[in-house]
C-alpha positions as CSV (number, residue, x, y, z in Angstrom):
1,X,-50.9,-15.4,-26.0
2,X,-49.6,-15.7,-29.5
3,X,-49.5,-12.0,-29.9
4,X,-47.2,-11.7,-26.8
5,X,-45.0,-14.5,-28.3
6,X,-44.4,-12.7,-31.7
7,X,-44.4,-9.0,-30.7
8,X,-41.3,-6.9,-31.4
9,X,-40.3,-7.4,-27.7
10,X,-41.8,-10.8,-27.0
11,X,-42.1,-12.9,-23.9
12,X,-39.1,-15.1,-24.9
13,X,-40.1,-18.1,-22.7
14,X,-43.6,-18.1,-24.2
15,X,-42.3,-17.5,-27.7
16,X,-40.0,-20.6,-27.5
17,X,-43.0,-22.8,-26.7
18,X,-45.4,-21.3,-29.3
19,X,-43.0,-21.5,-32.2
20,X,-41.9,-25.0,-31.1
21,X,-45.5,-26.1,-31.1
22,X,-46.5,-24.5,-34.4
23,X,-43.5,-25.6,-36.5
24,X,-44.4,-29.4,-36.7
25,X,-48.1,-28.9,-37.2
26,X,-47.8,-28.9,-41.0
27,X,-45.9,-32.1,-41.0
28,X,-48.4,-33.8,-38.7
29,X,-51.4,-32.5,-40.7
30,X,-49.7,-33.7,-43.9
31,X,-49.2,-37.2,-42.4
32,X,-52.8,-37.4,-41.4
33,X,-54.0,-36.2,-44.8
34,X,-51.7,-38.8,-46.5
35,X,-53.1,-41.6,-44.4
36,X,-56.7,-40.5,-45.2
37,X,-55.9,-40.4,-49.0
38,X,-54.3,-43.8,-48.9
39,X,-57.3,-45.1,-47.1
40,X,-59.7,-43.6,-49.5
41,X,-57.7,-44.8,-52.5
42,X,-57.6,-48.3,-51.0
43,X,-61.3,-48.3,-50.1
44,X,-62.6,-46.8,-53.4
45,X,-60.0,-48.0,-55.8
46,X,-60.0,-44.4,-57.2
47,X,-56.5,-43.0,-57.7
48,X,-57.7,-39.4,-57.7
49,X,-58.1,-39.5,-53.9
50,X,-54.5,-40.4,-53.5
51,X,-53.3,-37.6,-55.8
52,X,-55.4,-35.0,-54.0
53,X,-54.2,-36.2,-50.6
54,X,-50.6,-36.1,-51.7
55,X,-51.0,-32.5,-53.0
56,X,-52.8,-31.5,-49.8
57,X,-50.1,-33.1,-47.7
58,X,-47.4,-31.3,-49.6
59,X,-49.1,-28.0,-48.9
60,X,-49.4,-28.8,-45.2
61,X,-45.8,-30.0,-44.9
62,X,-44.5,-26.8,-46.7
63,X,-45.9,-24.9,-43.7
64,X,-43.4,-26.7,-41.5
65,X,-40.6,-25.8,-43.9
66,X,-41.4,-22.1,-43.6
67,X,-41.9,-22.0,-39.9
68,X,-39.0,-24.4,-39.3
69,X,-36.7,-21.7,-40.9
70,X,-37.9,-19.2,-38.2
71,X,-37.6,-21.9,-35.5
72,X,-34.0,-22.4,-36.4
73,X,-33.2,-18.8,-35.6
74,X,-35.6,-18.6,-32.7
75,X,-33.7,-21.4,-31.0
76,X,-30.5,-19.4,-31.4
77,X,-32.2,-16.3,-29.9
78,X,-33.6,-18.3,-27.0
79,X,-30.2,-19.6,-26.1
80,X,-28.7,-16.1,-26.3
81,X,-31.6,-14.8,-24.1
82,X,-31.0,-17.5,-21.5
83,X,-27.2,-16.7,-21.5
84,X,-28.0,-13.0,-21.0
85,X,-30.0,-13.8,-17.8
86,X,-33.5,-13.7,-19.4
87,X,-33.9,-9.9,-19.6
88,X,-37.5,-8.6,-20.1
89,X,-36.7,-6.1,-22.9
90,X,-35.0,-8.7,-25.1
91,X,-35.2,-8.0,-28.9
92,X,-34.9,-11.1,-31.0
93,X,-33.1,-11.1,-34.3
94,X,-34.9,-10.2,-37.5
95,X,-34.4,-13.7,-38.9
96,X,-36.5,-15.3,-36.1
97,X,-39.4,-12.8,-36.3
98,X,-42.4,-14.1,-38.3
99,X,-43.3,-11.5,-41.0
100,X,-46.0,-11.2,-43.6
101,X,-43.7,-12.4,-46.4
102,X,-43.8,-15.8,-44.7
103,X,-47.3,-16.3,-46.0
104,X,-46.3,-15.5,-49.6
105,X,-43.3,-17.8,-49.3
106,X,-45.6,-20.6,-48.1
107,X,-48.0,-20.1,-51.0
108,X,-45.3,-20.2,-53.6
109,X,-43.5,-23.1,-52.0
110,X,-46.8,-25.0,-51.6
111,X,-47.7,-24.4,-55.3
112,X,-44.3,-25.5,-56.5
113,X,-44.1,-28.6,-54.3
114,X,-47.7,-29.7,-55.1
115,X,-46.9,-29.3,-58.8
116,X,-43.7,-31.3,-58.5
117,X,-45.5,-34.0,-56.6
118,X,-48.0,-34.4,-59.4
119,X,-46.0,-33.6,-62.5
120,X,-42.6,-35.3,-61.8
121,X,-44.2,-38.7,-61.3
122,X,-44.6,-39.2,-57.6
123,X,-48.3,-39.7,-58.1
124,X,-48.2,-41.3,-61.5
125,X,-48.2,-44.8,-60.0
126,X,-51.6,-44.2,-58.3
């Protein structure tokens, strides 16, 4: 199903739903991890759990940033596909196509944001 949604000539109706579902997963996971870290910090009194949870939440949330960029352009492509009468051989724009570089961008962004969270002082109060 996912392969059909992100192929060079995807099923645009399926693609819209798949990308729309995948984009917020990082933010949701980050929220859950943050709650777990706050709970562990509160229960144990150990601030290290909160620091680790905030770093992990930042890594998870950065996924939503990377996929959200693709979703922005996918929405534009989906509207154009609908306006064209939903042709089967529709080719979406290059900006909406997930590519291998997205993983590298996610890794770099995650590393930078996790470092900023811990070094700039967001977690110093824990």
